[in-house]
N, C-alpha and C positions, 0 to 999 in steps of 0.2 A: 341210490342211497348206500351208505357204507354200513350196512347192517352186519352185525356179527352174531353168528349163531351160538346159542348156548350149547355146550357139549352134552348136556343131559336132556334138554328138552327139544333141541332143534328149532326152537322159536327165536326169531330175530330180536336183538336188543337194539333199539333206537339209539343212535348216538346222542349224547347229551353234554351240556356244559355246566360248570360251576364257576361263578365269578365273585370276586371280593373287591368291592369298590373302596377307594380311598380318595381323599381331597388334596393330596400333595403336600399336606401340612402335618402329617402324623395322625390323622383321624380315619377310622374305618367305619363303614356302614353296616349296621346289623339290622336284620328284618325279623320280625316275629311272624312265624308262620301260623296259619289258621289252626294247625294241630297243636300249637302251644310251644313248639321248639323254636329257638333262635337260630338263624342261619345267615348267609350272605345272599346270594342270588343263584338261580339255576334255570335251566330250560332245556328243551329238547329240539334237535336240529330238524328243520323241515326238509322234505325230500330234496336232495341235491345241494342243500346248504352246507357251506363250510363251518367248522366249529367257531372261528373267530366272527364270522357274519352272524352266527346265532347268538354269540355273547353280546354283540353290539345291538342286535334287534331286542334282545331280552332285557338288557339294561334300559333300553328306551321305554320298553313296555312295562317294566316293573317300577322304575324310578323316574320316568319322565325326562331323562337327560341323555344326550348323545355323549359317549365317553370321549375324553380328550386323547387317551392313550391306553392301549391294551397290550399286555405282555402275557404270553403263553407260559405257564408254569410247568406244565407237564400233562401226561395222560395216564389214566388208570382204568382198566377194563374198557368200557365204552364211553368214559367221561373224560372231557378235556378241560383242564383247570386253567383260569386266567386271573390276572390282577388288573384291575382297571381304575384309571384316575378319572374322576368326574368333577364337575363344577358344583361344589357344595351348595351354593346359593340357589341353584335350580333344581336340586333334588326334591322329589316329593314321593308320596306313596301313590303311585299310579296304577297300582293293582291291589286295591283294598279287598277284593275277593280272595287274594293270595296272602296278603300280609295284613295283620291287624295293627302293626306299628313298625316304624323304622326309627332308628336312633344312631347318632354318631358317638364313637367312643375312641379313646386314646389307644393307639396300636401298641404302645409300651405297657399297657395295663390290662391284659386279658383277664387277670384275676378279678377285675371289677366289672367285666362284661355280664349282661343278663344270661341266665340259664333257665331251663336246660337247653343244651345245644343239640341241634339235629345231628344224627349220626354222620351224615355226609359232610356236614361242616366240621365236625371233630376230626374226621379222616383228612379232609382238606388241610386243616391246620397242622395236624401231625406231620403230614407229608411236606408242607411248603413253608412252615414257620420261619426257618432260617433265612430263606430267599425273600419272604415277605418283609421281614425286618430290614434286610439289606436293600430292598427296592423302594421302600416307602420313605420319602424324606420327612424328617421331623424338624419343625421349626421350634426352636427354643424361645420361650418368652423373654424379652429383654429384662435385664436387671433393672430394678427400681432403686435408685439410690435415695437415701433420706438425709 
């Protein structure tokens, strides 16, 4: 396993992943954690498991769907961040012991997203917001003529 020792404690930190799911149409998936904070999704790597494989496994475990596409956004300390496109129709709360609710929200309107945000989610957004907006396609609703 790719453990990284903490310089102060000499205890290993288990590699982890954070993933933000979207539907390819401008909507992102938020999950309410059992501690009350809103987040995206996360998990820890199993022994010998690559971070991308962890993200794929955790998305399936938490939201009941195999991701269509995963993009690595970066790494911070022992956490690797991903953006994942999923099939919105098949998404469900497959981990009710971890999430009390899941919701789809417009990526362009984070001011309307539920709060409070979990600190790791806030950091994730701060680090990757520009890339997230560049990478998530947004489908505009057709104009209705009267």
